[in-house]
BAKOLFI-301705 format. One record per atom (N, C-alpha, C, CB): x, y, z; residue in three letters. Coordinates in steps of 0.05 Angstrom, whole numbers, plus 5000, padded with zeros to 4 digits. Glycine has a CB too. Example, Ala and Ser with C-alpha at 12.3 -4.5 7.8 and 13.67 -1.06 7.14 Angstrom:
2
526448865156Ala 524649105156Ala 526449345156Ala 522649115181Ala 525749555142Ser 527349795143Ser 525850015157Ser 528249885114Ser 
//
This chain:
281
697751628627Unk 698251358635Unk 700351338657Unk 699051178611Unk 702351518656Unk 704451518676Unk 703251578703Unk 706651708669Unk 701351778704Unk 700051848729Unk 698551618740Unk 698252088725Unk 697251458723Unk 695751218733Unk 697651018745Unk 694251088709Unk 700151008734Unk 702050818746Unk 702750888774Unk 704650808729Unk 702751148781Unk 703451228808Unk 701251138828Unk 703751528810Unk 698851098818Unk 696750998836Unk 696650698839Unk 694051098824Unk 698450558825Unk 698550268826Unk 699650178852Unk 700150158802Unk 698649958863Unk 699649848888Unk 702349708883Unk 697649658900Unk 703049668858Unk 705549538851Unk 707749738844Unk 705149338828Unk 707349998851Unk 709150208844Unk 711950158852Unk 708150478855Unk 712250058876Unk 714950018887Unk 716749838869Unk 714849898915Unk 715349658853Unk 716849478836Unk 718249618813Unk 714949268825Unk 716849828802Unk 717949968779Unk 717950278782Unk 716349898753Unk 718250358808Unk 718050648814Unk 720150808799Unk 718250698844Unk 722650718798Unk 724750868785Unk 724150908755Unk 727450718788Unk 723050708742Unk 722350738714Unk 720150938710Unk 721650468702Unk 718150928728Unk 715851108725Unk 716751398730Unk 713651028746Unk 718451438750Unk 719451708755Unk 721051808732Unk 721151718781Unk 722651628720Unk 724251698696Unk 722451798674Unk 726051468687Unk 720351648668Unk 718651718646Unk 716951968652Unk 716751488639Unk 716252008677Unk 714852248684Unk 716552498678Unk 714052238714Unk 719052488687Unk 720852718682Unk 721452748652Unk 723452678698Unk 721852528639Unk 722552528610Unk 720252658594Unk 723152248600Unk 717852568599Unk 715552668584Unk 714952958591Unk 713052498589Unk 715453028616Unk 715053308624Unk 717053488610Unk 715353348655Unk 719553398607Unk 721553548592Unk 720753578563Unk 724253418595Unk 719753358551Unk 718953358523Unk 716753568519Unk 717953078514Unk 714753568537Unk 712553758535Unk 713554048537Unk 710453708557Unk 715254108557Unk 716154378562Unk 717954478539Unk 717654398588Unk 719854308531Unk 721654388509Unk 720254418483Unk 723954178507Unk 718354238477Unk 716854258452Unk 715254518450Unk 714854018449Unk 713954598473Unk 712454848473Unk 714355088470Unk 710854868500Unk 716655078483Unk 718455298482Unk 719755328454Unk 720655268503Unk 720555098442Unk 721755108416Unk 719755198394Unk 722954838409Unk 717255138398Unk 715255238379Unk 715055538380Unk 712455108386Unk 715155658405Unk 715055948407Unk 717556078395Unk 714756028437Unk 719855948400Unk 722356058390Unk 722356048359Unk 724755898400Unk 721455828348Unk 721355798319Unk 719456008306Unk 720355518311Unk 717156058319Unk 715256248309Unk 716456528309Unk 712656238326Unk 717656608331Unk 718856878332Unk 721256898313Unk 719756938361Unk 722856688312Unk 725256698295Unk 724556718265Unk 726956448300Unk 722556548257Unk 721756558228Unk 720656828221Unk 719656338223Unk 719156948239Unk 717957218234Unk 720157428232Unk 715957288256Unk 722057418250Unk 724157628251Unk 726357588231Unk 725357648279Unk 726857338223Unk 729057288204Unk 728557428178Unk 729256978200Unk 726157418168Unk 725457548142Unk 726057848143Unk 722557498135Unk 725957968167Unk 726358258169Unk 729258328175Unk 724558368191Unk 730458198195Unk 733158278203Unk 735258158184Unk 733658178231Unk 734657948170Unk 736657828151Unk 736157918123Unk 736557528153Unk 733557928114Unk 732957968086Unk 731958248079Unk 730957768077Unk 731358418099Unk 730358678093Unk 732558888095Unk 728058748112Unk 733259018073Unk 735259228073Unk 734359468089Unk 735859318044Unk 731659518089Unk 730559748104Unk 731059718134Unk 727559778098Unk 730459478144Unk 730759428173Unk 733759428180Unk 729459158181Unk 735459298164Unk 738259288170Unk 739559568170Unk 739759118149Unk 738459738153Unk 739460018152Unk 738560178176Unk 738560158126Unk 736060138184Unk 734860298206Unk 735660188233Unk 731860298203Unk 736159918235Unk 736859798261Unk 739459638257Unk 734559608271Unk 741659768252Unk 744159628247Unk 745159458270Unk 746359818239Unk 745059568295Unk 746059428318Unk 744359178324Unk 746059608343Unk 741759208323Unk 739958978328Unk 740258768305Unk 737059068330Unk 740758868281Unk 741058678259Unk 743658518262Unk 741158828232Unk 745758648272Unk 748258498277Unk 747858298299Unk 750558698285Unk 746358368320Unk 745858178342Unk 744257938332Unk 744358318365Unk 742357998314Unk 740557788305Unk 742157578288Unk 738257908288Unk 744257658276Unk 745857468260Unk 746857248279Unk 748357608247Unk 747857318303Unk 748657118322Unk 746356948333Unk 750157248345Unk 744157088339Unk 741756938348Unk 740756748327Unk 739457138356Unk 740756838302Unk 739856668280Unk 741556418278Unk 740056828253Unk 744156448281Unk 745956208280Unk 745456018303Unk 748856298279Unk 745056138327Unk 744455968351Unk 741955798347Unk 744256138376Unk 739755928337Unk 737255788333Unk 737555568312Unk 735055988325Unk 739055638290Unk 739455438269Unk 741055198280Unk 740955558245Unk 743055248297Unk 744655028309Unk 742854848326Unk 746955148326Unk 741054968341Unk 739254808358Unk 737454638340Unk 737554988376Unk 736354758319Unk 734554608302Unk 735954388286Unk 733154798282Unk 738454438278Unk 740054238264Unk 740654008283Unk 742654348253Unk 741254078308Unk 741753868328Unk 739353688332Unk 742653998355Unk 736953818333Unk 734553658336Unk 734053478312Unk 732153838340Unk 734653578289Unk 734353418264Unk 736153178264Unk 734753588239Unk 738653218274Unk 740652998273Unk 740052788294Unk 743353118278Unk 738752868316Unk 738252668338Unk 735752498333Unk 737952818364Unk 733952598317Unk 731552448308Unk 729452398331Unk 732352188297Unk 730352318354Unk 728452248375Unk 727952488393Unk 729552018393Unk 725352568396Unk 724652798412Unk 725452748441Unk 721552848410Unk 725252488450Unk 725952428478Unk 728852498484Unk 725452128483Unk 730652428466Unk 733452488470Unk 734052788468Unk 735152328450Unk 732852908448Unk 733353198443Unk 732453368467Unk 732053288417Unk 729953308476Unk 728753478497Unk 729853418525Unk 725753428497Unk 731453208528Unk 732553148555Unk 735553198557Unk 731852868562Unk 736653358538Unk 739453438541Unk 739653618565Unk 740453578515Unk 742053628576Unk 742353778601Unk 741754068599Unk 745153738610Unk 742454208577Unk 742254498576Unk 740454598554Unk 744954618574Unk 738854428542Unk 737254508519Unk 735154718527Unk 735954268506Unk 733954678550Unk 731854868559Unk 733055138564Unk 730454768584Unk 735455158576Unk 736755408580Unk 737555548554Unk 739255368598Unk 738455388535Unk 739155508508Unk 736755628495Unk 740355288490Unk 734455488497Unk 732055588484Unk 730955838499Unk 729855378483Unk 731155838525Unk 730256078540Unk 731956318533Unk 730456018571Unk 734656278530Unk 736456498523Unk 735656598495Unk 739356398523Unk 735256418476Unk 734456498449Unk 731856648449Unk 734256258430Unk 729856558465Unk 727256688467Unk 727556968478Unk 725356528484Unk 729256998499Unk 729757268511Unk 730957458491Unk 731457238536Unk 732957358476Unk 734357528456Unk 732457598433Unk 736857388445Unk 730857408425Unk 728857468403Unk 726857678413Unk 727457208394Unk 726057658438Unk 724257858450Unk 725358138449Unk 723457778478Unk 727958158454Unk 729258428453Unk 729258538425Unk 732158408464Unk 729758358405Unk 729758438377Unk 726958528369Unk 730758208359Unk 724958378378Unk 722158438371Unk 721358708383Unk 720258218381Unk 722358768408Unk 721759028420Unk 722959248404Unk 722859028449Unk 725459218395Unk 726759418378Unk 725259458352Unk 729659348373Unk 724259238342Unk 722759248317Unk 720059398320Unk 722158968306Unk 718759358343Unk 716259498349Unk 716759798352Unk 714959388374Unk 718959868364Unk 719660158367Unk 720160278339Unk 722060198385Unk 721460118323Unk 722060208295Unk 719460248280Unk 723759998280Unk 717560058283Unk 714960088269Unk 713360328280Unk 713259838273Unk 713560388306Unk 712160618317Unk 713260878304Unk 712460628347Unk 715960878300Unk 717161108287Unk 716161148259Unk 720261078287Unk 715860918244Unk 714760938217Unk 711861028217Unk 715060658203Unk 710360948237Unk 707561028238Unk 707361338243Unk 706060878261Unk 709161428260Unk 709161718265Unk 710061878240Unk 711061788288Unk 711861758224Unk 712761888200Unk 710561888178Unk 715261758189Unk 708961668177Unk 706861648157Unk 704361538172Unk 707661448133Unk 702661718183Unk 700461638201Unk 698561428189Unk 698961868209Unk 698361418162Unk 696461218151Unk 697360928157Unk 696361248120Unk 699860888166Unk 700660628174Unk 699160528199Unk 703660628180Unk 697960718214Unk 696460638238Unk 694060468230Unk 695560888253Unk 693160488205Unk 690760338196Unk 691460048189Unk 689560478172Unk 694059988189Unk 694959718181Unk 695659548205Unk 697459738162Unk 695259288201Unk 696159098222Unk 699259098222Unk 694958818217Unk 700358998244Unk 703258978246Unk 704458808224Unk 704158878274Unk 703058588218Unk 704058398197Unk 704158538170Unk 702358148196Unk 701958678164Unk 701858818138Unk 703959048137Unk 699058938133Unk 704259188159Unk 706259398159Unk 709059288156Unk 706059558186Unk 709659068169Unk 712358948165Unk 712758858137Unk 712658718185Unk 710658758124Unk 710858678096Unk 711558918079Unk 708158548087Unk 710259148084Unk 710859398069Unk 713759488074Unk 708859618077Unk 714559488100Unk 717259588107Unk 719459408096Unk 717459618137Unk 718959148097Unk 720958958087Unk 721258978057Unk 720258678095Unk 719159078043Unk 719359108013Unk 719559398005Unk 716858978001Unk 720359568024Unk 720459858019Unk 722159927995Unk 721459998042Unk 724259777989Unk 726059837967Unk 724859727940Unk 728759717971Unk 722659597942Unk 721359487917Unk 718459597916Unk 721359167917Unk 718159837906Unk 715459957906Unk 713359787892Unk 715560227892Unk 714159627873Unk 712159457859Unk 710859257878Unk 713559307836Unk 712259187900Unk 711158997920Unk 709559147941Unk 713358837933Unk 709959417943Unk 708559577963Unk 705859667951Unk 710159817971Unk 705759727925Unk 703359837912Unk 700859657917Unk 703859867883Unk 701059387916Unk 698659227921Unk 697459267949Unk 699358937917Unk 698959377967Unk 697959427994Unk 696359687997Unk 700259428015Unk 696259847975Unk 694960117976Unk 692160107988Unk 694960227949Unk 690459917981Unk 687659927992Unk 687559918022Unk 686059687981Unk 689759838035Unk 689759818064Unk 690260088078Unk 691859618074Unk 691160288063Unk 691560548075Unk 690660778057Unk 694360588083Unk 689760728032Unk 688660928015Unk 685760848008Unk 690360967989Unk 683861018013Unk 681060958008Unk 680560967978Unk 679161148023Unk 679260767967Unk 678360757939Unk 680560747918Unk 676660997933Unk 683060697927Unk 685260667907Unk 686160377908Unk 687660867914Unk 686060247885Unk 686959977883Unk 689959957881Unk 685659837858Unk 691160107863Unk 694060117860Unk 694860347841Unk 695159847849Unk 697360377838Unk 698460567818Unk 699560417794Unk 700660757831Unk 699260537771Unk 700460417747Unk 703360497747Unk 698960507721Unk 705160297744Unk 707960347745Unk 709360297718Unk 709260167766Unk 711360457712Unk 713060417689Unk 715960417698Unk 712560647668Unk 717660287682Unk 720460257689Unk 722160377668Unk 721159957694Unk 722260647666Unk 723860767645Unk 726860717647Unk 723361067645Unk 727860657671Unk 730760617675Unk 731460317677Unk 731660757700Unk 729560147669Unk 730059857670Unk 728659727694Unk 733059807672Unk 728159467692Unk 726659317712Unk 728059317739Unk 726259027702Unk 730659347739Unk 732159337765Unk 732159607780Unk 734959247761Unk 731359817766Unk 731360087778Unk 728560137790Unk 732060307757Unk 728460357806Unk 725960437818Unk 723960517796Unk 726360667838Unk 721360447798Unk 719460517778Unk 718360797781Unk 717060317779Unk 716860887761Unk 715461147762Unk 712461087762Unk 716261337738Unk 710961227778Unk 707961197778Unk 706861387758Unk 706761247807Unk 705161287740Unk 704061447719Unk 701061497722Unk 704561327692Unk 699761367741Unk 696861407745Unk 695861227767Unk 695361347719Unk 693261267774Unk 692161097795Unk 689560967786Unk 691561277820Unk 689060727797Unk 686760567790Unk 684960547814Unk 687560287780Unk 682360587809Unk 680360577831Unk 679760287838Unk 677760727823Unk 679060237863Unk 678259977872Unk 675159957874Unk 679559897899Unk 673860177868Unk 670860187867Unk 670160237838Unk 669660407886Unk 668960037825Unk 668360067796Unk 670960047780Unk 666960337791Unk 670960157756Unk 673360157739Unk 673960437731Unk 672959977714Unk 676160547740Unk 676860817733Unk 679960837735Unk 675461027752Unk 681060967715Unk 683961027715Unk 684361317712Unk 685360867692Unk 685961437729Unk 686561727728Unk 689561757724Unk 685561867755Unk 690361857701Unk 693261897696Unk 694262137712Unk 693761927666Unk 696862127718Unk 698062357731Unk 699062557710Unk 700462267749Unk 698762817714Unk 699763017695Unk 702762977689Unk 699263297706Unk 704262877709Unk 707062817705Unk 707762567722Unk 708963047712Unk 709662407713Unk 710262157726Unk 711662217753Unk 712161987709Unk 711162037772Unk 712262057799Unk 714461847803Unk 710062027821Unk 716961927806Unk 719161727812Unk 718861637841Unk 721961847807Unk 718661377846Unk 718361267873Unk 721061217885Unk 716661007873Unk 722261437895Unk 724961427906Unk 725061477936Unk 726761637891Unk 727161397949Unk 727561447977Unk 726261237994Unk 726361717985Unk 725961298020Unk 724661108039Unk 721761078033Unk 725061208068Unk 720660858042Unk 717860798036Unk 715961008045Unk 717060528048Unk 716361118069Unk 714561328079Unk 714861588064Unk 715061378109Unk 717161628052Unk 717661868036Unk 716161858010Unk 720661908031Unk 716361627995Unk 715061617969Unk 711961577973Unk 716161397952Unk 711161467995Unk 708261448000Unk 707061728005Unk 707661258023Unk 708561898019Unk 707662178022Unk 707462307995Unk 709562328040Unk 709362247978Unk 709262367951Unk 706862257935Unk 711962297935Unk 706162007940Unk 703761897927Unk 701262057934Unk 703461597935Unk 701062127959Unk 698762287967Unk 698762557953Unk 698662327998Unk 701162687953Unk 701462947940Unk 700762927910Unk 704363047943Unk 701562707897Unk 701062677868Unk 698162627862Unk 702762447857Unk 696662467878Unk 693862427871Unk 692262677877Unk 692662187885Unk 693062837897Unk 691763087901Unk 692263277878Unk 692663217928Unk 694763277869Unk 695463447846Unk 693863367821Unk 698463437841Unk 693563107817Unk 692063007793Unk 689163097795Unk 692262707791Unk 687963077818Unk 685163147821Unk 684763447818Unk 684063057848Unk 686663607828Unk 686463897824Unk 686763967795Unk 688664047840Unk 688563837781Unk 688963887753Unk 686463827736Unk 691363707742Unk 685263597741Unk 682863517725Unk 680463677733Unk 682363217728Unk 680363767759Unk 678063937767Unk 678164197752Unk 678163987798Unk 680564317750Unk 680864567735Unk 680264527706Unk 683664687739Unk 681364317695Unk 680864257666Unk 677964217660Unk 682464007658Unk 676564057677Unk 673763997673Unk 671964237676Unk 672863777692Unk 672764417695Unk 671164657699Unk 671164837674Unk 672264817723Unk 673564857662Unk 673765017637Unk 672264877614Unk 676665057629Unk 672464607613Unk 671164457591Unk 668164467594Unk 672064167592Unk 667164487619Unk 664264497624Unk 663064747610Unk 663664497654Unk 664264967615Unk 663265217604Unk 663765237574Unk 664465467618Unk 666065137565Unk 666765157537Unk 664864987519Unk 669665077532Unk 663964757530Unk 662364577514Unk 659364637517Unk 662864297522Unk 658564857531Unk 655764937532Unk 654064757551Unk 654664927506Unk 655364627571Unk 653864457589Unk 651864617607Unk 655764297606Unk 652464867611Unk 650865027629Unk 647965057618Unk 652065307633Unk 647665057592Unk 645065097580Unk 643764837570Unk 645265297557Unk 645264627567Unk 644364387554Unk 644764147572Unk 645764347527Unk 642464017580Unk 642663787598Unk 643963547585Unk 639863717607Unk 643463507559Unk 644663277545Unk 647663297544Unk 643563257516Unk 648663547540Unk 651563587540Unk 652763547568Unk 652163867530Unk 651163607588Unk 652063557616Unk 652463257620Unk 650163667636Unk 650563097610Unk 650862807613Unk 653362697599Unk 648362667602Unk 653762797574Unk 656162717559Unk 658762807573Unk 656062837531Unk 658563047585Unk 660863147600Unk 661662967623Unk 660263437611Unk 659662877639Unk 660262697662Unk 661362427652Unk 657762657679Unk 660162327631Unk 660962067620Unk 663862077609Unk 659061967599Unk 664662297599Unk 667262317586Unk 669462427605Unk 667062497561Unk 668762487630Unk 670662597648Unk 672962407655Unk 669262677674Unk 675362517658Unk 677662347665Unk 677462237693Unk 680162497661Unk 676362397711Unk 675962307739Unk 673062377747Unk 678062447758Unk 671562177754Unk 668762217761Unk 668462407784Unk 667361947767Unk 670262387803Unk 670162567827Unk 670362857818Unk 672462497846Unk 672062917799Unk 672463187789Unk 669963287773Unk 674963217771Unk 668863097757Unk 666463177742Unk 664163237760Unk 665662947723Unk 663763077782Unk 661663137801Unk 662163397816Unk 661362907821Unk 664663447822Unk 665463697835Unk 664663937818Unk 668463707842Unk 665263917792Unk 664564137774Unk 661564177772Unk 665664077745Unk 660063957773Unk 657163967773Unk 656164127798Unk 655963687773Unk 657364067820Unk 656564207845Unk 657364507844Unk 657964077869Unk 659664567833Unk 660564847830Unk 658564997812Unk 663364857818Unk 657964877790Unk 656165017771Unk 653265037782Unk 656164877744Unk 652464837798Unk 649864857811Unk 649765097830Unk 649264587826Unk 651865127845Unk 651965357864Unk 651965617848Unk 654565347881Unk 653365627825Unk 653465867808Unk 650565937798Unk 655365827784Unk 649065727790Unk 646365767780Unk 644465867802Unk 645265507767Unk 644765737826Unk 643065817848Unk 643566107856Unk 643465637873Unk 646166177857Unk 646866457865Unk 645766657844Unk 649866487867Unk 645966587818Unk 644966767797Unk 641866787800Unk 645766657769Unk 640566567807Unk 637666577811Unk 636866757834Unk 636566297816Unk 638366747856Unk 637866927879Unk 638267217871Unk 639766857902Unk 640267267855Unk 640767547846Unk 638467647828Unk 643367567830Unk 637367457811Unk 635067537795Unk 632667597812Unk 634467307774Unk 632267437833Unk 629967487851Unk 630367757865Unk 629767267873Unk 632767817873Unk 633268077886Unk 632768307866Unk 636168087896Unk 633268247840Unk 632868457819Unk 629968487811Unk 634468387795Unk 628168327823Unk 625268357817Unk 624068127802Unk 624868607802Unk 625667937793Unk 624567707778Unk 623767487798Unk 626667597757Unk 621067457802Unk 620167267822Unk 620766977814Unk 617167297825Unk 621166917788Unk 621766647779Unk 624766607774Unk 620166597753Unk 626366787786Unk 629266777781Unk 630466507787Unk 630566987797Unk 629766397810Unk 630966137818Unk 629965917799Unk 630266067847Unk 627365917792Unk 626265717773Unk 627565737746Unk 623265757770Unk 627865977737Unk 629066017710Unk 631965937710Unk 628866307702Unk 633365967732Unk 636265887733Unk 636565587730Unk 637465977760Unk 
//
């Protein structure tokens, strides 16, 4: 509507008022857009630089800088709340410069945070499979493994989560005692509990080591149980063996191992002169 007023033949009568409103509304538009960007960046970074012990420990200098930036942004927002009118707030003499400075400083903090995340990805490459938002959620909760465990499906295939116990109390770090599949229903206990200690990338590496150890353990156990229970000669016992296995992956692996053993024995029988060696095996 202000632009239409400039086309009026009566503009000279109220030109000063029209120019005033044109500048005022332009400032409102520019400051509103800029403050929205500042708020979005600030709200995202505040949770990390203020509330995350992991980030404060890894980026101490940037965290100290962010404390001042955080206060500056809060002062600007409090000022806007107290003034009530967007017209008055957005047309202060230096408000745009203050917001541009805050945006620039927040950008520097975000750059440092991205470099920090790249370092974490190099330390634990499975983090490359996660979005930046999910990775930041994991890193910000690194000292609380119970909050990290629900994110496992995002970087571990077919694992829903780990079962946790708190032998040293709810406030201490938990121990992982087994893993739950996210495909079907399966629980595989660990031969020994895993204390989730240290940095997040350290105990996640241990998680990989522990589930490999668990699968090796049950594969060896199932292989011995297969022969001891007479599964090699009895198909019904083989079915019971698979149904009663602690880890389906290990039971199937044992089946494949024994199948290879039978085929090889059949080939040997054929070499020995038995034409039906493979069939009989």
